[in-house]
KEBA-779738 format. One record per residue (C-alpha): y, z, x. Coordinates in steps of 0.1 Angstrom, whole numbers, always signed. Layout:
BEGIN
<r <Y Z X>>;
...
! end
This chain:
BEGIN
<r <-233 +116 -159>>;
<r <-232 +136 -191>>;
<r <-265 +153 -182>>;
<r <-251 +162 -148>>;
<r <-219 +176 -163>>;
<r <-239 +196 -188>>;
<r <-262 +209 -161>>;
<r <-232 +219 -139>>;
<r <-216 +238 -168>>;
<r <-248 +258 -174>>;
<r <-253 +263 -137>>;
<r <-219 +276 -130>>;
<r <-220 +299 -160>>;
<r <-253 +313 -151>>;
<r <-243 +318 -114>>;
<r <-213 +338 -126>>;
<r <-236 +360 -146>>;
<r <-260 +364 -117>>;
<r <-233 +375 -93>>;
<r <-222 +404 -115>>;
<r <-235 +439 -107>>;
<r <-248 +453 -139>>;
<r <-256 +490 -134>>;
<r <-281 +489 -163>>;
<r <-297 +457 -151>>;
<r <-304 +446 -187>>;
<r <-322 +413 -191>>;
<r <-313 +397 -224>>;
<r <-337 +376 -244>>;
<r <-333 +340 -234>>;
<r <-311 +348 -204>>;
<r <-308 +319 -179>>;
<r <-320 +328 -144>>;
<r <-324 +308 -112>>;
<r <-361 +306 -119>>;
<r <-356 +291 -153>>;
<r <-328 +268 -143>>;
<r <-342 +253 -111>>;
<r <-377 +241 -113>>;
<r <-378 +208 -94>>;
<r <-363 +187 -67>>;
<r <-343 +168 -94>>;
<r <-327 +201 -104>>;
<r <-315 +206 -69>>;
<r <-301 +171 -67>>;
<r <-282 +177 -99>>;
<r <-267 +208 -85>>;
<r <-258 +190 -53>>;
<r <-241 +161 -72>>;
<r <-225 +182 -100>>;
<r <-214 +213 -82>>;
<r <-212 +208 -44>>;
<r <-198 +173 -41>>;
<r <-175 +181 -70>>;
<r <-161 +211 -51>>;
<r <-150 +191 -21>>;
<r <-113 +189 -17>>;
<r <-88 +185 +12>>;
<r <-56 +181 -7>>;
<r <-43 +215 +4>>;
<r <-46 +205 +41>>;
<r <-30 +171 +34>>;
<r <+0 +187 +17>>;
<r <+4 +214 +43>>;
<r <+3 +189 +71>>;
<r <+28 +167 +54>>;
<r <+54 +193 +45>>;
<r <+51 +216 +76>>;
<r <+52 +188 +102>>;
<r <+72 +156 +102>>;
<r <+58 +133 +76>>;
<r <+83 +140 +48>>;
<r <+119 +140 +38>>;
<r <+132 +158 +8>>;
<r <+139 +134 -21>>;
<r <+172 +135 -40>>;
<r <+152 +144 -71>>;
<r <+134 +174 -55>>;
<r <+151 +206 -67>>;
<r <+134 +230 -43>>;
<r <+96 +223 -43>>;
<r <+80 +235 -11>>;
<r <+114 +238 +7>>;
<r <+104 +271 +23>>;
<r <+74 +256 +40>>;
<r <+94 +226 +50>>;
<r <+118 +251 +67>>;
<r <+89 +266 +87>>;
<r <+84 +297 +66>>;
<r <+47 +304 +68>>;
<r <+31 +338 +60>>;
<r <-2 +351 +47>>;
<r <+9 +344 +11>>;
<r <+10 +306 +18>>;
<r <-6 +288 -11>>;
<r <-20 +260 +11>>;
<r <-36 +283 +36>>;
<r <-53 +300 +6>>;
<r <-63 +266 -8>>;
<r <-80 +255 +24>>;
<r <-97 +289 +29>>;
<r <-109 +293 -7>>;
<r <-120 +257 -13>>;
<r <-140 +256 +20>>;
<r <-157 +289 +13>>;
<r <-164 +279 -23>>;
<r <-184 +249 -10>>;
<r <-201 +270 +17>>;
<r <-212 +295 -9>>;
<r <-226 +268 -32>>;
<r <-245 +253 -4>>;
<r <-259 +287 +5>>;
<r <-270 +292 -31>>;
<r <-287 +258 -32>>;
<r <-306 +266 +0>>;
<r <-317 +300 -14>>;
<r <-330 +284 -46>>;
<r <-347 +256 -27>>;
<r <-370 +281 -9>>;
<r <-386 +288 -43>>;
<r <-393 +251 -51>>;
<r <-424 +232 -39>>;
<r <-421 +194 -41>>;
<r <-449 +179 -61>>;
<r <-456 +149 -39>>;
<r <-444 +130 -9>>;
<r <-416 +112 -28>>;
<r <-402 +145 -41>>;
<r <-406 +160 -6>>;
<r <-384 +132 +9>>;
<r <-358 +137 -18>>;
<r <-360 +175 -14>>;
<r <-354 +172 +24>>;
<r <-325 +148 +19>>;
<r <-308 +171 -7>>;
<r <-308 +200 +17>>;
<r <-296 +177 +46>>;
<r <-267 +164 +26>>;
<r <-258 +199 +15>>;
<r <-259 +213 +50>>;
<r <-236 +184 +63>>;
<r <-211 +194 +36>>;
<r <-213 +230 +47>>;
<r <-207 +219 +83>>;
<r <-177 +198 +71>>;
<r <-163 +228 +54>>;
<r <-167 +250 +85>>;
<r <-150 +223 +106>>;
<r <-120 +223 +83>>;
<r <-117 +260 +85>>;
<r <-120 +260 +123>>;
<r <-94 +232 +125>>;
<r <-68 +255 +109>>;
<r <-76 +291 +114>>;
<r <-91 +297 +149>>;
<r <-65 +303 +176>>;
<r <-82 +279 +201>>;
<r <-108 +254 +191>>;
<r <-117 +248 +228>>;
<r <-124 +285 +236>>;
<r <-159 +295 +224>>;
<r <-150 +332 +228>>;
<r <-118 +329 +207>>;
<r <-119 +343 +172>>;
<r <-132 +319 +146>>;
<r <-137 +323 +109>>;
<r <-163 +342 +87>>;
<r <-199 +330 +92>>;
<r <-218 +331 +59>>;
<r <-252 +315 +56>>;
<r <-266 +336 +27>>;
<r <-255 +342 -9>>;
<r <-233 +373 -4>>;
<r <-236 +405 -24>>;
<r <-206 +411 -47>>;
<r <-195 +440 -24>>;
<r <-203 +423 +9>>;
<r <-175 +422 +35>>;
<r <-180 +401 +66>>;
<r <-158 +400 +97>>;
<r <-147 +370 +116>>;
<r <-170 +359 +145>>;
<r <-165 +340 +178>>;
<r <-161 +303 +177>>;
<r <-194 +299 +195>>;
<r <-212 +313 +164>>;
<r <-195 +289 +140>>;
<r <-201 +259 +163>>;
<r <-238 +269 +166>>;
<r <-242 +269 +128>>;
<r <-225 +235 +125>>;
<r <-247 +221 +152>>;
<r <-278 +235 +134>>;
<r <-267 +218 +102>>;
<r <-262 +185 +119>>;
<r <-296 +188 +137>>;
<r <-313 +193 +103>>;
<r <-295 +163 +89>>;
<r <-307 +142 +119>>;
<r <-343 +151 +111>>;
<r <-341 +149 +73>>;
<r <-313 +127 +60>>;
<r <-326 +98 +39>>;
<r <-302 +89 +11>>;
<r <-325 +63 -3>>;
<r <-351 +90 -11>>;
<r <-330 +106 -39>>;
<r <-345 +108 -74>>;
<r <-315 +114 -97>>;
<r <-291 +88 -83>>;
<r <-286 +65 -53>>;
<r <-265 +83 -27>>;
<r <-246 +54 -12>>;
<r <-217 +55 +13>>;
<r <-189 +62 +13>>;
<r <-191 +87 -16>>;
<r <-222 +105 -3>>;
<r <-232 +118 +31>>;
<r <-245 +91 +55>>;
<r <-257 +91 +91>>;
<r <-224 +74 +101>>;
<r <-205 +102 +84>>;
<r <-225 +128 +104>>;
<r <-217 +109 +136>>;
<r <-180 +107 +127>>;
<r <-178 +144 +120>>;
<r <-195 +151 +153>>;
<r <-171 +129 +171>>;
<r <-142 +147 +155>>;
<r <-157 +181 +162>>;
<r <-164 +174 +198>>;
<r <-129 +160 +204>>;
<r <-114 +191 +189>>;
<r <-136 +212 +212>>;
<r <-128 +192 +243>>;
<r <-163 +178 +248>>;
<r <-152 +143 +257>>;
<r <-187 +129 +266>>;
<r <-201 +138 +232>>;
<r <-170 +128 +212>>;
<r <-172 +94 +228>>;
<r <-210 +91 +222>>;
<r <-207 +99 +185>>;
<r <-176 +79 +178>>;
<r <-193 +48 +192>>;
<r <-224 +57 +171>>;
<r <-203 +60 +140>>;
<r <-188 +26 +146>>;
<r <-222 +10 +152>>;
<r <-240 +26 +122>>;
<r <-212 +26 +96>>;
<r <-217 -11 +86>>;
<r <-179 -15 +82>>;
<r <-152 -31 +103>>;
<r <-116 -24 +108>>;
<r <-98 -37 +77>>;
<r <-76 -67 +83>>;
<r <-39 -70 +73>>;
<r <-44 -105 +60>>;
<r <-43 -125 +37>>;
<r <-8 -116 +24>>;
<r <+11 -133 -5>>;
<r <+31 -164 +1>>;
<r <+68 -160 +6>>;
<r <+89 -134 +25>>;
<r <+72 -100 +29>>;
<r <+88 -73 +7>>;
<r <+109 -97 -14>>;
<r <+107 -109 -49>>;
<r <+74 -124 -60>>;
<r <+57 -112 -29>>;
<r <+63 -77 -41>>;
<r <+49 -84 -75>>;
<r <+17 -98 -59>>;
<r <+12 -73 -31>>;
<r <+19 -42 -52>>;
<r <-1 -52 -82>>;
<r <-35 -37 -88>>;
<r <-50 -72 -84>>;
<r <-36 -75 -49>>;
<r <-57 -97 -26>>;
<r <-46 -78 +6>>;
<r <-76 -60 +21>>;
<r <-57 -31 +36>>;
<r <-38 -25 +4>>;
<r <-71 -26 -15>>;
<r <-83 +5 +4>>;
<r <-55 +25 -10>>;
<r <-57 +13 -47>>;
<r <-95 +17 -46>>;
<r <-103 -19 -52>>;
<r <-123 -20 -20>>;
<r <-140 +6 +2>>;
<r <-129 -13 +33>>;
<r <-133 +7 +65>>;
<r <-140 +40 +47>>;
<r <-169 +60 +61>>;
<r <-166 +90 +37>>;
<r <-144 +93 +6>>;
<r <-141 +119 -21>>;
<r <-146 +100 -54>>;
<r <-119 +104 -80>>;
<r <-130 +81 -109>>;
<r <-107 +74 -138>>;
<r <-113 +101 -164>>;
<r <-135 +119 -140>>;
<r <-134 +149 -116>>;
<r <-106 +156 -91>>;
<r <-69 +158 -93>>;
<r <-41 +133 -88>>;
<r <-35 +130 -50>>;
<r <-2 +112 -53>>;
<r <+12 +142 -73>>;
<r <+14 +160 -39>>;
<r <+45 +138 -34>>;
<r <+58 +126 -67>>;
<r <+58 +136 -104>>;
<r <+51 +105 -125>>;
<r <+46 +74 -104>>;
<r <+50 +62 -68>>;
<r <+82 +43 -72>>;
<r <+119 +52 -75>>;
<r <+116 +61 -112>>;
<r <+87 +86 -107>>;
<r <+107 +118 -103>>;
<r <+99 +118 -66>>;
<r <+96 +151 -47>>;
<r <+91 +139 -12>>;
<r <+96 +106 +7>>;
<r <+85 +92 +40>>;
<r <+101 +112 +69>>;
<r <+129 +93 +87>>;
<r <+112 +93 +121>>;
<r <+78 +85 +107>>;
<r <+94 +56 +88>>;
<r <+109 +44 +121>>;
<r <+75 +47 +138>>;
<r <+58 +26 +112>>;
<r <+85 -1 +110>>;
<r <+88 -3 +148>>;
<r <+56 -24 +148>>;
<r <+68 -58 +137>>;
<r <+48 -76 +109>>;
<r <+28 -44 +103>>;
<r <+11 -42 +69>>;
<r <+15 -5 +69>>;
<r <+52 -9 +63>>;
<r <+43 -22 +28>>;
<r <+10 -5 +21>>;
<r <+24 +30 +27>>;
<r <+58 +26 +10>>;
<r <+71 +13 -23>>;
<r <+99 -12 -19>>;
<r <+123 +5 -44>>;
<r <+149 +28 -30>>;
<r <+180 +47 -39>>;
<r <+215 +33 -36>>;
<r <+237 +43 -7>>;
<r <+241 +69 +7>>;
<r <+204 +77 +1>>;
<r <+190 +43 +8>>;
<r <+173 +56 +39>>;
<r <+146 +71 +17>>;
<r <+114 +53 +10>>;
<r <+89 +63 -17>>;
<r <+54 +72 -5>>;
<r <+30 +46 -19>>;
<r <-2 +52 +1>>;
<r <-18 +65 -31>>;
<r <-5 +40 -57>>;
<r <-29 +51 -85>>;
<r <-53 +29 -104>>;
<r <-59 +18 -140>>;
<r <-40 +39 -165>>;
<r <-36 +68 -140>>;
<r <-7 +60 -116>>;
<r <-13 +90 -94>>;
<r <-50 +91 -90>>;
<r <-69 +77 -61>>;
<r <-100 +84 -40>>;
<r <-94 +108 -12>>;
<r <-101 +92 +22>>;
<r <-118 +117 +45>>;
<r <-130 +96 +74>>;
<r <-121 +60 +82>>;
<r <-133 +38 +110>>;
<r <-98 +36 +126>>;
<r <-101 +73 +134>>;
<r <-131 +66 +155>>;
<r <-112 +40 +176>>;
<r <-84 +66 +181>>;
<r <-110 +91 +192>>;
<r <-123 +66 +218>>;
<r <-88 +59 +230>>;
<r <-82 +97 +236>>;
<r <-116 +100 +253>>;
<r <-107 +71 +276>>;
<r <-75 +89 +287>>;
<r <-95 +121 +295>>;
<r <-118 +99 +316>>;
<r <-87 +86 +334>>;
<r <-94 +51 +321>>;
<r <-59 +42 +308>>;
<r <-65 +4 +304>>;
<r <-95 +11 +280>>;
<r <-74 +35 +260>>;
<r <-46 +9 +257>>;
<r <-71 -17 +245>>;
<r <-84 +6 +217>>;
<r <-48 +12 +206>>;
<r <-41 -26 +207>>;
<r <-72 -33 +185>>;
<r <-58 -10 +158>>;
<r <-23 -24 +160>>;
<r <-37 -60 +160>>;
<r <-57 -56 +128>>;
<r <-27 -41 +111>>;
<r <-5 -71 +119>>;
<r <-2 -98 +93>>;
<r <+15 -122 +118>>;
<r <+17 -125 +156>>;
<r <-1 -107 +183>>;
<r <+1 -70 +192>>;
<r <+12 -62 +228>>;
<r <-12 -44 +251>>;
<r <+3 -10 +259>>;
<r <+8 -2 +296>>;
<r <+6 +35 +304>>;
<r <+21 +50 +336>>;
<r <+1 +82 +333>>;
<r <-21 +103 +310>>;
<r <+8 +120 +293>>;
<r <+24 +88 +283>>;
<r <-9 +75 +270>>;
<r <-15 +106 +249>>;
<r <+20 +104 +235>>;
<r <+13 +68 +224>>;
<r <-21 +78 +209>>;
<r <-4 +106 +190>>;
<r <+22 +81 +177>>;
<r <-6 +58 +165>>;
<r <-24 +86 +148>>;
<r <+8 +97 +132>>;
<r <+13 +62 +117>>;
<r <-23 +52 +109>>;
<r <-34 +86 +95>>;
<r <-1 +96 +78>>;
<r <-6 +116 +46>>;
<r <-43 +121 +53>>;
<r <-41 +157 +66>>;
<r <-43 +151 +104>>;
<r <-8 +156 +118>>;
<r <-9 +194 +119>>;
<r <-43 +195 +136>>;
<r <-33 +168 +160>>;
<r <-2 +186 +171>>;
<r <-19 +220 +175>>;
<r <-47 +207 +196>>;
<r <-29 +180 +217>>;
<r <+8 +186 +214>>;
<r <+11 +208 +245>>;
<r <-8 +184 +267>>;
<r <+12 +154 +255>>;
<r <+45 +173 +255>>;
<r <+49 +165 +218>>;
<r <+58 +187 +188>>;
<r <+72 +182 +154>>;
<r <+96 +153 +154>>;
<r <+120 +153 +125>>;
<r <+153 +137 +118>>;
<r <+184 +158 +108>>;
<r <+183 +138 +76>>;
<r <+149 +151 +65>>;
<r <+164 +181 +47>>;
<r <+195 +186 +26>>;
<r <+206 +215 +48>>;
<r <+208 +219 +85>>;
<r <+175 +231 +98>>;
<r <+156 +229 +131>>;
<r <+141 +195 +136>>;
<r <+112 +208 +157>>;
<r <+92 +239 +166>>;
<r <+78 +251 +199>>;
<r <+42 +238 +202>>;
<r <+33 +273 +214>>;
<r <+46 +289 +182>>;
<r <+21 +311 +163>>;
<r <+26 +290 +132>>;
<r <+4 +263 +147>>;
<r <-25 +285 +137>>;
<r <-26 +292 +100>>;
<r <-26 +328 +86>>;
<r <-57 +344 +70>>;
<r <-48 +345 +33>>;
<r <-36 +378 +18>>;
<r <-63 +376 -8>>;
<r <-90 +377 +18>>;
<r <-73 +405 +37>>;
<r <-69 +427 +6>>;
<r <-105 +423 -4>>;
<r <-120 +424 +30>>;
<r <-106 +451 +53>>;
<r <-130 +440 +81>>;
<r <-110 +408 +85>>;
<r <-86 +403 +114>>;
<r <-53 +385 +109>>;
<r <-41 +358 +133>>;
<r <-14 +368 +158>>;
<r <+22 +366 +146>>;
<r <+15 +372 +109>>;
! end
């Protein structure tokens, strides 16, 4: 690990130097260049591990989705943090829009740089060739993942190939290069090409530097899951269904159970001490305190003392309990949706049992990311879990006019989340009712994982659903919803991009 970190430091420093436009083009004695830095397949792997994987981050989209939609209530101890966004004030200066844009293009640029460097390296033997091919395959999947994140937030219509997409960049840009936005079809074609390359070359067991094991590295199941997500967003139901089923089959994991639970009454006394301890034996809670990978298909690794920020700090300051200087708590209607399912483990896995005294006792502290070890706010960031694939299959079944099958997929998720009793099988009168229930289950299961904003913008109009807040979610009277056709259901191109790139076109309404 020390070698990888050292390599990354040198690589980033040298890349910064290489990107500068020196009018005199002076080459200093001993200067590091791409040719001197990258000489072998193992060097490419080190750059992939130390620079590209390390650059992945989705916390901006998680926070934006939580604050802007209906996942949060203001905590009594929040003195104004993100109040404007919570009151639907979104403009091109929004920090989270800039975070999604910048982080995604940072990863894309690093992948493009690796691919450029790789053209100059010839593997020495068959073993190195396999590792070389896999390194490029993993990198291209991460580029596709970044483009999908961009499309999910910034294109006006993911289902329209002719709608305006984002910037397409497949080369290392010149310092003065300015690129326009392209049609969605061009972005989807690039993503498809990256996935096709992965199909032909992905072989995580062939790596030289370190074993690339799921869920912290790209796997074939992750590729299938991303494809299922992408095709669902694009409205290609047949392929979304195909790849969701493939992800379930090839992932090697099962939906994580809600049992066993501690003895005694749930949420009371010694039960709390056992369930909420780091040594908890509950499988579903173990996903969130990183004691078990459970049903995770792809996760961003945030080791103790290692890379990555503290994800729980999106919602609280010091700890995920009442004494943690909490900024945001579980939204009232989200809380009602979670607790409406009797004997549901998510009631306890997602929320700390401590609460404020009346009149604020309706607030519940978010505890989906409870921390680990001596870092109470740090946890791995879950990107794709198996439950999402079941939810995709449910949505596909509705689009195929097979409401009983859709109901069965929803029941399967609710059943594995119950620690006692049997989940009822939903009965849907029509497709709209089914989609509303699927959105409800996505709202509960995927809460605080960055999905809610995307789900509403792509499915809200069809399901006749928009933001669903309580009047108690803010300390002042504010609108509790927003028209699903409002322009703010597409994010603005950040001001920093517009100022530096006059060819860029802003989204409508900004």
